[in-house]
C-alpha positions as CSV (number, residue, x, y, z in Angstrom):
1,X,-60.0,-27.2,161.9
2,X,-60.8,-29.7,163.9
3,X,-57.2,-30.3,165.4
4,X,-57.2,-26.3,166.1
5,X,-60.8,-26.7,168.1
6,X,-59.6,-29.3,169.9
7,X,-56.7,-27.5,171.1
8,X,-58.8,-24.3,172.1
9,X,-61.0,-26.8,174.1
10,X,-58.5,-28.0,175.9
11,X,-56.8,-24.9,177.1
12,X,-60.2,-23.6,177.9
13,X,-60.6,-26.9,180.4
14,X,-57.4,-26.2,181.7
15,X,-57.9,-22.8,182.9
16,X,-61.4,-23.7,184.3
17,X,-59.4,-26.6,186.4
18,X,-56.9,-24.0,187.4
19,X,-59.6,-21.5,188.6
20,X,-61.4,-24.3,190.3
21,X,-58.6,-25.3,192.5
22,X,-58.1,-28.7,190.5
23,X,-54.6,-28.4,189.1
24,X,-52.7,-31.5,189.0
25,X,-50.5,-32.4,192.6
26,X,-47.3,-32.8,191.6
27,X,-45.0,-35.9,192.1
28,X,-41.4,-35.6,194.2
29,X,-38.9,-37.9,194.3
30,X,-39.1,-39.2,197.1
31,X,-43.1,-40.9,196.3
32,X,-44.7,-38.2,198.5
33,X,-47.3,-35.6,197.4
34,X,-46.4,-32.2,197.1
35,X,-49.6,-29.5,197.0
36,X,-48.9,-26.1,198.4
37,X,-52.4,-25.4,198.8
38,X,-53.4,-28.4,200.8
39,X,-50.6,-27.8,203.4
40,X,-51.6,-23.9,203.7
41,X,-54.9,-25.1,204.1
42,X,-54.4,-27.2,207.2
43,X,-51.8,-24.9,209.0
44,X,-54.1,-22.4,208.5
45,X,-56.8,-23.8,210.5
46,X,-55.6,-25.1,214.0
47,X,-58.8,-26.0,215.2
48,X,-58.9,-28.7,212.9
49,X,-56.8,-32.0,212.8
50,X,-56.0,-33.0,209.3
51,X,-54.6,-36.4,208.5
52,X,-53.2,-37.6,205.3
53,X,-52.9,-41.6,204.5
54,X,-50.6,-42.0,201.6
55,X,-50.4,-45.3,199.7
56,X,-47.8,-45.7,197.0
57,X,-47.4,-48.5,194.2
58,X,-44.7,-48.3,191.3
59,X,-47.0,-46.7,189.0
60,X,-49.2,-44.1,191.0
61,X,-49.3,-42.3,194.2
62,X,-52.6,-41.4,195.8
63,X,-53.8,-39.6,198.7
64,X,-56.6,-39.8,201.0
65,X,-57.3,-36.6,203.2
66,X,-59.9,-36.8,205.9
67,X,-60.8,-34.0,208.6
68,X,-62.2,-34.1,212.0
69,X,-63.1,-31.7,214.4
70,X,-61.4,-33.5,217.2
71,X,-58.1,-31.7,218.8
72,X,-55.4,-34.1,219.6
73,X,-51.8,-34.3,221.2
74,X,-49.5,-35.1,218.2
75,X,-46.8,-37.8,219.6
76,X,-43.0,-36.9,219.4
77,X,-41.5,-38.2,216.2
78,X,-39.6,-41.7,216.4
79,X,-36.1,-41.6,215.2
80,X,-35.0,-44.7,213.4
81,X,-32.5,-45.9,215.7
82,X,-36.0,-46.0,218.1
83,X,-37.8,-48.2,215.5
84,X,-35.6,-50.1,215.1
85,X,-35.3,-50.8,218.8
86,X,-38.9,-51.3,218.8
87,X,-38.7,-54.0,216.2
88,X,-35.9,-55.8,217.9
89,X,-38.2,-55.6,221.3
90,X,-41.0,-56.8,219.5
91,X,-38.7,-60.2,218.1
92,X,-37.2,-60.2,221.8
93,X,-40.9,-60.6,223.3
94,X,-41.3,-63.7,221.2
95,X,-38.3,-65.3,221.7
96,X,-37.2,-64.7,225.6
97,X,-33.3,-64.7,226.1
98,X,-33.6,-66.1,229.6
99,X,-32.8,-69.8,229.8
100,X,-35.7,-70.2,232.6
101,X,-38.1,-67.7,231.3
102,X,-40.4,-65.5,234.1
103,X,-43.9,-65.8,234.3
104,X,-46.0,-63.7,232.3
105,X,-49.2,-62.3,231.7
106,X,-51.4,-60.7,229.6
107,X,-50.9,-56.5,229.8
108,X,-54.1,-54.1,229.4
109,X,-54.5,-53.4,225.9
110,X,-54.3,-50.5,223.5
111,X,-55.9,-47.4,225.5
112,X,-52.5,-47.4,227.7
113,X,-50.5,-47.8,224.6
114,X,-52.6,-44.7,222.8
115,X,-52.6,-42.7,226.1
116,X,-48.9,-43.1,226.7
117,X,-47.9,-42.1,223.1
118,X,-49.4,-38.3,224.2
119,X,-46.5,-37.9,226.9
120,X,-42.9,-36.8,226.4
121,X,-41.5,-40.2,227.5
122,X,-42.2,-43.5,226.3
123,X,-41.4,-46.2,228.6
124,X,-37.7,-48.3,228.0
125,X,-39.8,-51.7,228.6
126,X,-38.4,-54.1,225.7
127,X,-40.9,-56.4,225.6
128,X,-44.3,-54.9,224.2
129,X,-47.2,-56.5,226.0
130,X,-45.7,-59.2,227.4
131,X,-45.3,-58.6,231.5
132,X,-42.2,-60.2,233.1
133,X,-42.2,-60.4,236.9
134,X,-40.3,-57.8,238.9
135,X,-37.2,-59.5,240.6
136,X,-34.5,-58.2,242.8
137,X,-31.9,-58.9,240.0
138,X,-30.0,-55.7,238.3
139,X,-29.3,-57.2,235.1
140,X,-32.6,-58.6,234.4
141,X,-34.6,-56.0,235.6
142,X,-32.0,-53.3,232.8
143,X,-32.8,-55.8,230.3
144,X,-36.9,-55.6,230.9
145,X,-36.9,-51.8,231.1
146,X,-33.9,-49.3,230.7
147,X,-35.6,-46.6,232.9
148,X,-34.5,-49.0,235.8
149,X,-31.8,-47.2,237.8
150,X,-31.8,-48.9,241.3
151,X,-33.5,-51.0,244.2
152,X,-34.8,-49.0,247.3
153,X,-35.8,-50.8,250.5
154,X,-36.5,-50.1,254.1
155,X,-36.6,-53.5,256.2
156,X,-39.7,-54.6,257.4
157,X,-41.8,-52.5,255.1
158,X,-43.4,-52.9,251.8
159,X,-40.7,-50.0,250.4
160,X,-38.7,-52.9,249.0
161,X,-38.9,-51.9,245.0
162,X,-37.1,-50.9,241.9
163,X,-36.8,-47.5,241.4
164,X,-36.9,-46.1,237.8
165,X,-36.1,-42.5,235.9
166,X,-37.6,-41.3,232.9
167,X,-37.1,-37.9,230.9
168,X,-39.5,-36.1,232.9
169,X,-41.3,-36.4,236.4
170,X,-45.0,-37.6,235.2
171,X,-44.6,-40.8,233.2
172,X,-44.3,-42.7,236.1
173,X,-46.8,-41.2,238.3
174,X,-49.6,-43.0,236.1
175,X,-47.9,-45.5,234.3
176,X,-46.7,-48.9,235.8
177,X,-43.2,-50.7,235.2
178,X,-43.9,-52.2,231.7
179,X,-45.3,-48.6,230.7
180,X,-48.8,-49.4,230.4
181,X,-51.3,-46.5,231.7
182,X,-52.5,-47.5,235.3
183,X,-56.3,-46.7,236.0
184,X,-55.1,-47.5,239.4
185,X,-53.0,-44.8,239.6
186,X,-50.5,-46.4,241.7
187,X,-47.8,-45.6,239.0
188,X,-44.0,-46.4,239.8
189,X,-41.7,-45.1,242.5
190,X,-39.2,-43.0,240.3
191,X,-35.9,-40.8,240.6
192,X,-36.0,-37.1,239.5
193,X,-35.0,-36.8,236.1
194,X,-32.9,-34.1,236.0
195,X,-29.8,-35.6,236.9
196,X,-29.3,-39.0,235.1
197,X,-28.4,-42.1,237.6
198,X,-25.6,-43.9,235.7
199,X,-23.3,-46.7,236.3
200,X,-20.3,-44.0,236.6
201,X,-22.5,-41.3,238.3
202,X,-25.3,-40.2,240.6
203,X,-26.4,-36.8,242.1
204,X,-25.0,-35.4,245.3
205,X,-28.8,-35.8,246.4
206,X,-30.9,-38.5,245.1
207,X,-34.6,-37.3,244.8
208,X,-37.1,-40.1,245.0
209,X,-41.0,-39.7,244.2
210,X,-43.6,-42.3,245.1
211,X,-47.3,-42.8,245.7
212,X,-48.8,-43.0,249.2
213,X,-51.1,-45.9,248.6
214,X,-54.0,-46.7,251.1
215,X,-52.9,-50.3,250.9
216,X,-49.4,-49.5,252.1
217,X,-47.8,-49.8,248.9
218,X,-45.4,-47.2,247.0
219,X,-43.9,-44.9,249.6
220,X,-46.6,-44.9,252.1
221,X,-44.9,-45.9,254.8
222,X,-42.6,-42.7,254.5
223,X,-45.4,-41.2,256.8
224,X,-44.7,-43.7,259.7
225,X,-41.6,-41.5,260.6
226,X,-44.0,-38.5,261.3
227,X,-44.3,-38.5,265.2
228,X,-47.6,-36.2,265.3
229,X,-49.1,-38.6,263.2
230,X,-48.8,-41.9,265.7
231,X,-47.6,-39.7,268.7
232,X,-44.2,-41.2,269.1
233,X,-40.6,-41.7,267.2
234,X,-41.0,-45.4,267.6
235,X,-40.9,-46.0,263.6
236,X,-37.8,-43.9,263.5
237,X,-36.0,-45.5,266.3
238,X,-36.5,-48.8,264.7
239,X,-36.1,-48.0,261.1
240,X,-33.4,-45.3,260.8
241,X,-31.4,-47.4,257.7
242,X,-32.4,-46.9,254.0
243,X,-30.8,-48.8,251.4
244,X,-30.3,-47.7,247.9
245,X,-28.6,-50.2,245.3
246,X,-27.4,-48.8,242.0
247,X,-26.7,-49.6,238.5
248,X,-23.0,-49.5,239.5
249,X,-23.8,-52.4,242.0
250,X,-23.1,-50.4,244.9
251,X,-25.7,-50.9,247.6
252,X,-25.6,-48.1,249.9
253,X,-26.5,-47.3,253.2
254,X,-28.5,-44.4,254.5
255,X,-29.2,-43.0,257.8
256,X,-32.8,-41.1,258.2
257,X,-31.8,-37.3,260.0
258,X,-34.8,-35.3,259.1
259,X,-38.3,-35.5,258.0
260,X,-40.8,-32.6,257.2
261,X,-44.4,-32.1,256.5
262,X,-44.7,-29.3,253.6
263,X,-47.0,-27.5,251.2
264,X,-46.8,-27.2,247.2
265,X,-49.0,-24.2,246.6
266,X,-48.4,-20.8,247.7
267,X,-52.2,-20.3,248.3
268,X,-51.4,-22.1,251.4
269,X,-48.2,-20.3,252.4
270,X,-44.5,-20.2,251.3
271,X,-43.4,-23.3,249.5
272,X,-40.3,-24.8,250.2
273,X,-38.7,-26.5,246.7
274,X,-36.8,-29.2,248.4
275,X,-36.5,-31.2,245.3
276,X,-34.8,-28.6,243.3
277,X,-31.7,-29.0,245.0
278,X,-29.8,-32.0,243.4
279,X,-26.3,-31.3,243.2
280,X,-24.5,-29.3,245.9
281,X,-22.3,-26.9,243.7
282,X,-20.8,-24.6,246.7
283,X,-20.7,-24.9,250.7
284,X,-23.0,-21.9,250.7
285,X,-25.6,-23.8,248.6
286,X,-25.4,-26.7,251.0
287,X,-25.6,-24.8,254.5
288,X,-28.7,-22.9,253.0
289,X,-30.6,-25.8,252.0
290,X,-30.4,-27.8,255.2
291,X,-30.8,-25.0,257.4
292,X,-34.4,-24.7,255.8
293,X,-34.7,-28.6,256.0
294,X,-33.9,-28.2,259.7
295,X,-36.4,-25.4,260.3
296,X,-39.1,-27.8,258.9
297,X,-37.6,-31.1,260.5
298,X,-40.5,-32.7,262.8
299,X,-37.5,-34.5,264.6
300,X,-33.7,-34.5,265.5
301,X,-31.3,-36.7,266.3
302,X,-28.2,-35.4,268.5
303,X,-25.9,-38.3,267.8
304,X,-25.9,-37.9,263.8
305,X,-24.9,-34.9,261.9
306,X,-24.0,-34.2,258.1
307,X,-21.2,-32.0,256.4
308,X,-20.7,-30.8,252.9
309,X,-19.4,-33.6,250.9
310,X,-21.9,-36.0,252.1
311,X,-24.0,-37.9,249.9
312,X,-27.9,-37.7,250.6
313,X,-31.4,-39.7,249.6
314,X,-34.7,-37.4,249.8
315,X,-37.5,-39.8,249.8
316,X,-41.1,-37.6,249.0
317,X,-44.7,-39.0,249.1
318,X,-47.9,-37.2,249.2
319,X,-49.8,-36.9,252.4
320,X,-53.3,-35.3,252.7
321,X,-54.6,-34.9,256.6
322,X,-56.3,-31.9,255.4
323,X,-58.3,-33.3,252.4
324,X,-57.0,-33.9,248.5
325,X,-57.7,-30.1,247.8
326,X,-54.8,-29.2,249.9
327,X,-51.8,-30.8,248.4
328,X,-49.0,-31.3,250.7
329,X,-46.0,-33.8,251.2
330,X,-44.1,-35.8,253.6
331,X,-40.6,-35.6,252.7
332,X,-37.8,-38.0,254.6
333,X,-34.0,-37.0,254.2
334,X,-31.3,-39.2,255.0
335,X,-27.2,-39.0,254.5
336,X,-25.2,-41.8,253.4
337,X,-23.4,-43.8,256.1
338,X,-19.8,-42.8,255.9
339,X,-16.7,-45.2,255.5
340,X,-16.1,-46.4,258.9
341,X,-19.3,-45.5,260.8
342,X,-20.2,-48.6,262.8
343,X,-23.0,-47.6,265.0
344,X,-26.0,-45.8,264.6
345,X,-27.7,-44.2,267.5
346,X,-31.2,-43.5,267.2
347,X,-32.2,-43.6,271.0
348,X,-31.5,-40.0,271.9
349,X,-33.6,-38.8,269.0
350,X,-36.5,-36.2,270.2
351,X,-39.7,-34.3,268.7
352,X,-39.3,-31.1,267.3
353,X,-42.2,-29.2,269.1
354,X,-42.3,-26.7,266.7
355,X,-41.3,-26.9,263.1
356,X,-41.8,-24.5,260.6
357,X,-44.8,-25.5,259.0
358,X,-47.2,-23.3,256.6
359,X,-49.9,-20.8,256.8
360,X,-52.8,-22.8,256.1
361,X,-51.6,-25.6,259.2
362,X,-51.4,-22.9,261.4
363,X,-55.1,-21.4,260.2
364,X,-56.6,-25.1,261.1
365,X,-54.2,-25.9,264.2
366,X,-53.3,-22.7,265.6
367,X,-50.2,-21.5,266.9
368,X,-47.0,-20.3,264.8
369,X,-43.2,-21.0,264.4
370,X,-41.2,-20.5,267.7
371,X,-38.3,-19.6,265.3
372,X,-35.0,-21.8,264.8
373,X,-33.9,-24.1,267.8
374,X,-31.7,-26.8,266.5
375,X,-28.6,-27.3,267.2
376,X,-26.1,-26.1,265.1
377,X,-23.6,-28.8,265.8
378,X,-26.2,-31.0,263.6
379,X,-24.4,-29.3,260.7
380,X,-20.7,-29.6,260.6
381,X,-19.0,-26.3,259.6
382,X,-22.4,-24.3,259.6
383,X,-21.5,-22.5,262.5
384,X,-18.3,-20.9,261.1
385,X,-20.0,-20.6,257.7
386,X,-22.6,-18.7,259.3
387,X,-20.3,-16.1,261.1
388,X,-19.7,-14.7,257.4
389,X,-23.3,-15.4,256.0
390,X,-25.5,-13.8,258.6
C-alpha cells in the first residue's frame, strides 16, 4: 500500500512540474542542452537580447540564462579556419618572424576591438594588439595585414601611403592599419572592394578612397588639383604623375588628365556615380563614362588623350566648401602611362570655365552649364563612335 501511495504521489508531482513548465531539459549528444520552449521564447521576443552561457563537465551540463533589454548587433560567425588563423596570429605576435623586429607600441584597447566585430569586415592584421611600424616593403606589409594591396605616391606630398582593400567600403573609413577603431576618424586610404586587387589581376579602373584631413594627411592634397581653390593649375602642371605599386611588384605610373567637384545626394542635384564603373566591359560603356567625366572636369590637357583599353586610377576624397551638411567630393582621374610614352607635357593645360556642376552649386554661385565644350580628340575613337550613338 505504501509503495502504491508513493507511485501515485510521484505521478502527481510529475504532472504539476509539466503543467508549470519545469520539465527536464533533454541532453543532446554534443553536450549542449535542447529545450524547445526556451528557444521559442527567445526568438519570439526580438526587443530583448538573450544570451546563454553553457558550461560542460564530464558528469553534468549547466545552462545560465540572462536577459537584457539592450539591442546589439550580432557579430558574424567565425569559421574554424579563421579561429585557427587568430590563434596563429596571437602566437606570431609573441614571436615576430623578422630577424630585426620593428618598433612596437601598445594599441588602444577593448572598445575598438568590440566595435570592429559589429561590422561586416574584420581586419586582416595578424598581430593582435601589437602595432608594427609601416614601411614601404611589400612582403613586410602583406605579412602584417593581408588587406594590404598596394602603395600610392604623389611626389613631394604626404600622399605616400599603403592602400588596403576590405570586403566592404566602410571598415577603413574609421579603422587604422592595425584594425583598431580610429577615434580621430583619420582611417586609412583604401581601394573599392568590388573588384579584388590580386597578384595576378586588377580592375580596369582602380578606385581609391581616402579622407581629406586638415593636417594634410590622407588624400587631402587631391584638392590642390582644383584650380578654383587656388586660382591656377600650378599644382597640376608640377604634379601630373601618380604612382601605384601593386602586389605583383609592378610599379605603374599614371598621368592625371581630369578632375571634378561633385555632389553625392540627389537633393542637391543629379549625382554622377563615378565609383560604380570599375571594369569597362564594352566600348560604349567606356565612351559614356568618360564623356560624363570630361563634361565635369575642371581642367583639360590637350596633349593627353585616353583610349579604350587604357588602365585608369580614380582617387576620391571628401571636400566640403559648402559646409559639412553638403556632402561633396573632389575626384582625380589618371590613366596609366603607355609603353614608350616618354614625355608628359602639361604646359598647355587650361582651366574649364564652365564644368558641369550640380544644382546646389549654381544656387550658391549662380550661373549654369554652358554645354559640352571639350575637344573630342581627348578620347581616341570617340568621334567615330558618336556618329552611331548620338
